[in-house]
C-alpha positions in Angstrom: -28.7 -39.3 31.3 -27.4 -35.5 31.5 -28.6 -33.6 34.5 -28.0 -29.9 34.8 -28.0 -29.2 38.5 -28.9 -25.5 38.0 -32.4 -26.7 36.9 -32.9 -28.8 40.0 -31.4 -31.6 42.1 -31.7 -35.2 41.3 -35.1 -36.5 42.5 -33.6 -39.8 44.1 -31.8 -37.9 46.8 -28.2 -38.9 47.5 -26.3 -40.3 44.6 -24.5 -43.8 44.7 -22.2 -45.2 41.9 -19.4 -47.6 41.4 -17.2 -44.9 39.9 -17.4 -41.2 40.0 -15.3 -39.2 37.5 -14.5 -35.6 38.1 -14.1 -33.4 34.9 -15.7 -33.9 31.7 -12.9 -33.2 29.2 -11.2 -35.5 26.9 -9.8 -37.7 29.7 -13.2 -37.9 31.6 -15.4 -38.3 28.8 -13.2 -41.2 27.3 -13.0 -42.9 30.7 -16.8 -42.7 31.2 -17.8 -44.0 27.8 -15.2 -46.7 27.9 -16.7 -47.8 31.3 -20.3 -47.4 29.9 -20.6 -51.2 28.7 -18.6 -52.6 31.6 -21.7 -53.1 34.0 -20.5 -50.3 36.4 -22.7 -47.5 37.6 -21.0 -44.2 36.7 -21.4 -40.6 37.4 -19.4 -38.0 35.4 -19.3 -34.7 37.2 -18.6 -31.5 35.4 -18.2 -28.1 37.2 -19.5 -26.1 34.2 -22.5 -26.3 31.9 -23.2 -27.6 28.5 -21.3 -24.7 27.0 -18.8 -21.9 27.9 -20.0 -19.3 30.5 -18.0 -16.3 31.5 -19.3 -16.6 35.3 -18.2 -20.1 35.4 -15.0 -19.6 33.8 -14.1 -16.9 36.3 -13.7 -19.6 39.0 -10.5 -20.7 37.2 -8.8 -17.3 37.8 -5.6 -17.7 39.9 -4.7 -15.3 42.8 -1.2 -15.2 41.4 0.7 -16.3 38.2 4.4 -16.0 38.0 6.0 -15.4 35.7 3.4 -13.3 33.7 4.5 -14.9 30.5 2.6 -18.0 31.7 -0.7 -16.3 30.9 -3.8 -16.0 33.1 -4.9 -19.3 34.7 -8.3 -19.3 33.1 -7.0 -19.2 29.6 -6.2 -22.3 27.6 -8.8 -24.3 29.4 -12.5 -24.4 29.5 -15.0 -25.1 32.4 -17.7 -26.8 30.3 -18.9 -30.0 28.9 -15.9 -31.2 26.7 -13.3 -29.1 28.7 -10.5 -27.6 26.7 -11.3 -29.7 23.6 -13.5 -26.5 23.0 -10.3 -24.9 22.2 -8.1 -27.7 21.0 -6.4 -27.3 17.7 -6.5 -31.0 17.1 -2.8 -32.0 16.9 -2.1 -35.5 17.7 1.4 -36.8 18.4 2.2 -39.9 20.6 5.1 -40.0 23.0 8.2 -41.8 22.0 10.2 -44.7 23.9 12.7 -42.1 25.1 9.9 -40.0 26.9 9.3 -43.1 29.1 12.9 -43.7 29.9 15.0 -42.8 33.1 17.5 -40.4 31.6 20.4 -39.7 34.0 20.9 -36.2 32.6 17.2 -35.4 33.3 16.3 -35.2 36.9 13.1 -37.0 37.9 12.6 -38.5 34.5 11.2 -42.0 33.8 7.6 -43.3 33.8 6.6 -46.4 35.7 4.8 -47.5 32.5 6.7 -49.0 29.7 6.5 -47.5 26.3 4.9 -50.6 24.8 2.2 -50.7 27.4 1.2 -47.3 26.4 1.6 -47.7 22.6 -1.1 -50.4 22.5 -3.7 -47.9 23.5 -2.7 -45.2 21.0 -5.0 -46.7 18.1 -8.1 -46.5 20.3 -7.1 -42.9 21.5 -6.9 -41.9 17.8 -10.3 -43.4 17.2 -11.8 -41.1 20.1 -9.9 -38.1 18.5 -11.0 -39.1 15.0 -7.5 -38.7 13.6 -7.1 -41.9 11.5 -4.8 -45.0 12.1 -1.7 -45.0 14.3 0.7 -44.1 11.5 3.2 -41.4 12.4 5.8 -41.7 9.7 5.3 -40.4 6.2 5.9 -43.4 4.5 3.0 -45.3 6.1 0.7 -42.4 6.6 1.0 -41.0 3.1 1.6 -44.0 0.6 3.1 -43.0 -2.6 4.5 -39.6 -1.1 8.2 -39.0 -0.8 8.9 -39.4 2.9 10.9 -36.6 4.5 10.3 -32.9 5.0 13.2 -32.1 2.7 15.1 -34.3 0.5 18.8 -35.1 0.6 19.4 -34.9 4.3 20.8 -38.0 5.9 21.8 -37.2 9.5 21.5 -39.4 12.5 20.7 -36.2 14.5 17.7 -35.4 12.4 14.2 -37.1 12.0 12.4 -35.6 9.0 9.8 -38.3 8.1 7.9 -38.2 11.3 4.5 -36.4 11.4 1.7 -35.1 13.4 -1.9 -36.1 12.6 -4.9 -33.6 13.2 -8.2 -34.3 14.7 -11.1 -32.4 12.8 -10.7 -31.1 15.9 -13.2 -33.1 17.9 -15.0 -31.0 20.6 -15.7 -34.0 23.0 -18.7 -32.3 24.6 -20.4 -31.8 21.1 -19.2 -35.0 19.5 -20.2 -37.4 22.3 -23.0 -35.6 24.0 -25.6 -38.0 22.6 -23.8 -41.0 23.5 -23.2 -39.8 27.2 -27.0 -39.1 27.3 -27.9 -42.6 25.9 -25.5 -44.7 28.1 -27.8 -46.7 30.4 -25.6 -46.9 33.6 -24.1 -43.3 33.1 -25.3 -40.1 34.7 -23.7 -36.8 33.8 -24.1 -33.9 36.3 -23.5 -30.4 34.9 -22.9 -27.2 36.8 -21.7 -29.4 39.7 -18.4 -28.2 40.9 -16.6 -30.5 43.3 -15.6 -29.2 46.6 -13.6 -31.9 47.9 -13.0 -35.8 47.5 -14.4 -37.8 50.4 -12.6 -40.5 52.1 -12.8 -43.0 54.9 -11.3 -42.1 58.2 -7.5 -41.3 57.9 -7.9 -41.1 54.1 -7.2 -44.8 53.5 -10.0 -45.3 50.8 -12.2 -43.3 48.7 -15.9 -42.5 49.7 -17.0 -40.3 46.9 -17.1 -36.6 46.4 -18.9 -33.6 47.9 -20.3 -31.0 45.2 -22.2 -27.8 45.1 -25.7 -27.6 43.5 -26.4 -23.9 44.0 -26.5 -23.2 47.8 -26.9 -26.9 48.4 -24.0 -29.3 49.0 -24.5 -32.9 47.6 -22.7 -36.2 48.0 -22.0 -38.9 45.4 -21.0 -42.0 47.3 -18.5 -44.2 45.4 -15.6 -46.6 46.2 -13.8 -45.3 43.3 -13.1 -41.6 42.5 -11.2 -40.5 39.3 -9.9 -37.0 39.0 -9.7 -36.0 35.5 -10.1 -32.3 35.8 -6.6 -31.1 34.3 -3.2 -30.3 35.6 -4.2 -27.3 37.7 -7.6 -28.2 39.0 -6.7 -31.8 39.8 -3.9 -30.5 42.1 -6.4 -28.0 43.7 -8.8 -30.6 44.4 -6.2 -32.9 46.1 -4.9 -30.1 48.1 -8.5 -28.8 49.2 -9.3 -32.5 50.2 -7.7 -32.2 53.7 -10.5 -33.1 56.0 -9.1 -36.4 56.8 -5.6 -35.7 55.2 -3.8 -32.6 56.8 -1.9 -31.0 53.8 -4.1 -32.5 51.2 -5.2 -35.8 49.9 -2.2 -37.8 48.5 0.3 -35.3 49.9 2.2 -37.1 52.6 5.5 -36.5 50.9 4.5 -32.9 49.8 4.3 -34.0 46.0 0.9 -32.7 45.1 1.1 -29.7 43.0 4.8 -30.0 42.4 6.6 -30.8 39.1 4.4 -28.6 37.2 5.3 -28.5 33.6 4.3 -26.7 30.3 6.5 -26.7 27.2 9.0 -24.2 25.9 7.6 -22.7 23.1 8.2 -19.7 20.6 10.0 -18.5 17.7 13.8 -18.6 17.5 15.6 -17.6 14.3 14.6 -19.0 10.8 14.9 -22.0 8.5 16.1 -21.4 4.9 15.4 -24.3 2.5 18.1 -24.7 -0.1 16.8 -27.6 -1.7 14.5 -27.2 -4.8 10.9 -26.3 -4.1 9.7 -29.7 -5.4 12.0 -31.3 -2.7 10.4 -29.6 0.2 7.2 -30.6 1.9 6.7 -28.1 4.8 2.8 -27.6 4.6 -0.2 -29.9 5.4 -0.8 -33.2 3.4 -4.0 -35.3 3.8 -3.9 -39.1 4.2 -5.9 -41.6 2.4 -8.7 -41.2 5.2 -8.7 -37.4 4.7 -6.9 -36.5 7.9 -4.5 -33.6 7.7 -0.9 -34.6 8.5 2.3 -32.5 8.7 6.0 -33.2 8.9 8.3 -31.5 11.4 12.0 -31.6 12.3 12.7 -33.9 15.4 15.9 -33.9 17.4 16.7 -37.7 17.2 16.5 -39.8 20.4 20.1 -40.9 19.4 21.2 -37.4 19.5 19.3 -36.7 22.7 21.1 -39.5 24.5 24.6 -38.7 23.0 24.4 -34.9 23.8 22.2 -35.4 27.0 19.4 -33.1 25.5 15.7 -32.8 26.0 12.9 -33.6 23.5 12.8 -30.9 20.7 11.0 -30.2 17.4 10.9 -27.3 15.2 8.6 -26.3 12.3 8.6 -23.7 9.6 6.1 -21.1 10.4 4.5 -18.1 8.6 6.0 -14.7 9.2 5.1 -12.8 12.4 1.6 -11.6 11.8 1.8 -8.4 13.8 4.7 -6.6 11.9 3.4 -5.2 8.7 7.0 -5.4 7.3 6.1 -8.9 6.2 4.2 -7.2 3.1 1.7 -10.0 3.1 -2.0 -9.2 2.5 -3.2 -12.4 4.3 -1.1 -11.9 7.3 -2.1 -8.2 7.6 -5.8 -9.2 7.2 -5.3 -11.7 10.0 -4.0 -9.1 12.2 -6.8 -6.4 11.4 -9.4 -8.9 12.5 -7.6 -10.2 15.5 -10.6 -9.1 17.8 -12.6 -11.9 16.2 -9.8 -14.4 17.3 -10.3 -16.5 20.4 -9.0 -14.4 23.5 -6.3 -16.9 24.3 -4.7 -16.4 20.9 -5.6 -12.7 20.7 -3.7 -12.2 23.8 -0.5 -13.5 22.3 -0.9 -11.1 19.2 -1.4 -8.1 21.6 1.8 -8.9 23.4 3.7 -9.2 20.0 2.0 -5.8 18.9 3.4 -4.1 21.9 6.9 -5.4 21.2 6.6 -4.5 17.5 5.6 -1.0 18.1 8.4 -0.6 20.7 10.9 -1.9 18.3 9.7 0.3 15.5 9.1 3.4 17.4 6.2 4.4 15.3 2.6 5.5 16.2 -0.1 2.9 16.4 -2.3 4.6 13.8 0.7 4.4 11.3 1.3 0.7 12.2 -2.4 -0.1 11.4 -2.2 2.0 8.2 0.7 -0.2 6.9 -1.3 -3.3 7.5 -4.2 -1.8 5.6 -1.9 -0.8 2.7 -0.6 -4.5 2.6 -4.3 -5.6 2.2 -5.1 -3.1 -0.6 -2.0 -4.0 -2.5 -2.6 -7.7 -2.2 -6.2 -7.7 -2.6 -6.4 -10.2 -5.5 -4.3 -12.8 -3.7 -6.2 -12.2 -0.5 -9.6 -12.8 -2.2 -8.2 -16.2 -3.5 -6.9 -17.1 -0.1 -10.2 -16.2 1.6 -12.2 -18.4 -0.9 -9.9 -21.4 -0.1 -10.0 -20.7 3.8 -13.7 -20.6 3.8 -13.9 -23.8 1.8 -11.4 -25.9 3.9 -11.7 -24.2 7.3 -15.1 -22.5 8.0 -17.5 -24.9 6.1 -15.4 -28.1 6.1 -16.2 -30.7 8.7 -12.5 -31.6 9.0 -10.8 -28.4 9.2 -7.6 -27.2 7.8 -5.4 -26.8 11.0 -3.9 -23.5 10.4 -2.6 -21.1 7.9 0.7 -22.0 6.3 1.9 -19.6 3.5 4.5 -20.9 1.1 7.3 -18.5 0.8 9.0 -18.4 -2.8 12.1 -17.7 -1.1 11.9 -20.8 1.1 12.7 -18.8 4.3 10.3 -19.2 7.5 10.5 -18.2 11.0 11.4 -21.3 13.1 8.8 -22.4 15.6 10.2 -24.2 18.5 8.6 -26.7 21.0 10.7 -28.1 23.8 10.5 -30.4 26.8 11.3 -28.7 30.2 12.6 -31.1 33.0 10.4 -32.0 35.9 11.2 -29.4 38.6 9.9 -29.8 42.1 10.1 -26.0 42.6 7.6 -25.5 39.9 4.3 -25.9 41.5 0.5 -25.1 42.0 -0.4 -24.1 45.6 -3.7 -22.8 47.2 -4.2 -19.2 48.1 -6.0 -17.8 51.0 -8.3 -16.0 48.6 -11.6 -17.8 47.8 -14.0 -17.8 44.8 -17.8 -17.2 44.9 -18.2 -20.8 46.0 -15.9 -20.6 49.1 -13.2 -22.7 47.2 -9.6 -21.7 47.5 -8.0 -20.1 44.4 -4.6 -21.4 43.2 -1.2 -19.8 42.9 0.8 -20.7 39.8 4.6 -20.6 40.2 6.0 -21.9 36.8 9.7 -22.2 36.8 12.1 -23.5 34.3 15.8 -24.3 35.0 19.3 -23.0 33.7 19.6 -26.7 32.5 16.3 -26.3 30.4 17.7 -23.2 28.6 21.0 -24.9 28.1 19.5 -28.0 26.6 17.2 -26.0 24.3 20.2 -23.9 23.1 22.5 -26.9 22.5 19.6 -28.8 20.8 19.1 -25.9 18.2 22.9 -26.1 17.7 23.0 -29.7 17.0 20.2 -29.3 14.6 21.9 -26.3 12.9 25.2 -28.5 12.6 23.4 -31.5 11.2 21.7 -29.3 8.3 24.9 -27.6 7.6 26.7 -30.8 7.2 24.3 -32.1 4.6 22.5 -29.3 2.9 18.8 -29.2 2.0 18.1 -26.3 4.6 19.9 -24.1 7.0 18.9 -22.9 10.4 20.0 -19.2 10.9 20.3 -17.6 14.3 22.3 -14.6 13.1 22.8 -12.3 16.2 20.6 -14.3 18.4 21.9 -15.4 21.9 20.2 -18.8 22.0 20.6 -19.2 25.9 18.8 -15.8 26.2 16.2 -16.8 23.6 15.6 -20.1 25.4 15.1 -18.3 28.8 12.3 -16.1 27.2 10.0 -19.0 27.0 6.2 -18.5 26.2 4.0 -21.4 27.2 1.3 -20.4 24.6 -0.1 -23.9 24.2 -1.3 -23.9 27.9 -0.3 -27.5 28.5 -0.6 -28.2 32.3 1.3 -31.4 33.2 2.8 -33.3 36.0 1.2 -31.8 39.2 0.0 -35.3 40.5 2.7 -37.5 38.8 3.0 -41.3 38.6 6.0 -42.8 40.4 7.4 -46.2 41.4 7.0 -45.4 45.0 5.3 -42.6 47.3 8.8 -41.0 47.4 8.8 -40.2 43.7 5.1 -40.0 42.8 1.5 -39.0 44.0 0.0 -42.0 42.2 1.1 -45.5 41.0 1.5 -47.2 37.6 -2.3 -47.3 37.4 -3.0 -43.9 38.6 -4.3 -44.8 42.0 -3.1 -42.5 44.9 -0.4 -44.1 47.1 -2.0 -44.6 50.6 -5.6 -44.2 49.4 -7.4 -47.0 47.8 -9.9 -46.1 45.1 -8.7 -42.5 44.2 -7.2 -42.2 40.6 -5.6 -39.7 38.6 -6.4 -39.3 35.0 -5.0 -36.8 32.3 -1.8 -34.9 32.1 -1.7 -34.3 35.8 -0.3 -37.9 36.0 2.5 -37.5 33.5 6.0 -37.7 35.0 7.5 -35.9 32.1 6.0 -33.8 29.3 8.0 -34.7 26.3 7.7 -32.2 23.3 4.3 -33.4 22.3 0.9 -32.0 22.7 -0.5 -34.2 25.6 -4.0 -34.8 24.4 -3.5 -38.0 22.5 -1.4 -39.6 25.4 -3.9 -38.5 28.0 -6.8 -40.2 26.0 -4.8 -43.3 25.6 -3.9 -43.3 29.4 -7.7 -43.1 30.1 -8.4 -46.1 27.8 -5.9 -47.8 29.7 -7.3 -46.8 33.1 -10.9 -47.9 32.0 -9.6 -51.3 31.4 -8.0 -51.4 34.8 -11.1 -50.2 36.7 -13.3 -52.7 34.7 -10.8 -55.5 35.6 -10.9 -54.4 39.4 -14.6 -54.4 39.4 -14.9 -57.8 37.9 -12.4 -59.2 40.4 -14.0 -57.6 43.5 
């Protein structure tokens, strides 16, 4: 059953459930449906409505965001049924064994969960994401295809046959709405923003949640509460739930909101393939199941351990869309219609545009005229591309993930995605300013460290030396100070990680190996907020796997009382 509280309150009065889940994104919907057949009464609470609404989205606005490169807090996430999967590009990459290890060179690293414990849930998570089987090396995923991204490179520092799989992408709110409505012991409440988690006296155990339904406050009583509201909102709810817990629920050791992580992302230098074109596989391939896959360059775990480095991948990318010097009709057309692009990504283009105009010292009118010139001169090729794009992206159910344009010279900008260390000074806090519902807004203080920048710069040098030793490709950083480039990080992916982290004890984490708060029975954390470290990977697949694992745990707890 799905109830929109803007259309009226539930007729039965106060709600009672075995489990209440806060947040109907990928984590919350997976958890709710996994529990649907367990015999438990479940209430899934979503602050937004069935679809995006600007007024609801405004509640995500932060009072302060530092640094400005982080982007506004309301971007890269959605306050509606399905959560941020409405924006998701579909990339599915698992974490690797090294991501779960205690790494002496990486402060605060290590998960209380072993890799094997998590890995057994990835197949089920891939089912939820509709991304095919758990095959993440090219030999298994693409039978009959030559494995590596580029032939002839045999270096222990490089892994070239790993790949990422892509969901169609699945918008969890659209894909699973009918199942949510039909599940007999599941009620979904829309437009039901939670004000705080309710606990028994002293915060020793969960008692439910208090939410707003218009001007009315409503309580959902439950002995188990799961916060699956994303890395920023989960921290906000814990900090705001201070009625019986001064300083916030689960915050006896001042860890809630700390260790906030994104990824270090951006373009640095370029990759030049020196192998023959038939020996390079830089674009998308389709698996036998029809799933789009793509290879990448991964700094191997052996190199990470030997050189004391962090997780790092690089990918060949298309030329900068904004600067018309690329002389590419497709890229210029994409630039000229950037107002049609989702605001989250248009913002990045706008920032790049300002940089390009400053560098060229030319008028904006001339800048646009040069893009138009590219489009007119390349019209025949653009028309062919548009036909393919419409077929594979606009009308296809499983969509081509992104534009990748083959360069006949074999030269591409280098897209970088790297792990940052968990930093306790990087954090989410509450502001004094409140929103229209009286809830305190957040302040975001995202901090990377000098060690982060040094690891990224050294990692790029290791990759560069490995290619140079064996050929096939070159990484070129001519005139680039890699330390300065690493410091100019831009978390364009909007991954919000680590603010209610798992730990082996209350001194190292907010929640335990099962996601249950230390000191408060029955309150659980789901999603990327519970990740102790970020790895390099998009967090969606792992947070869905973590939700599958948590559902099994909650069902087992209910069976045994």
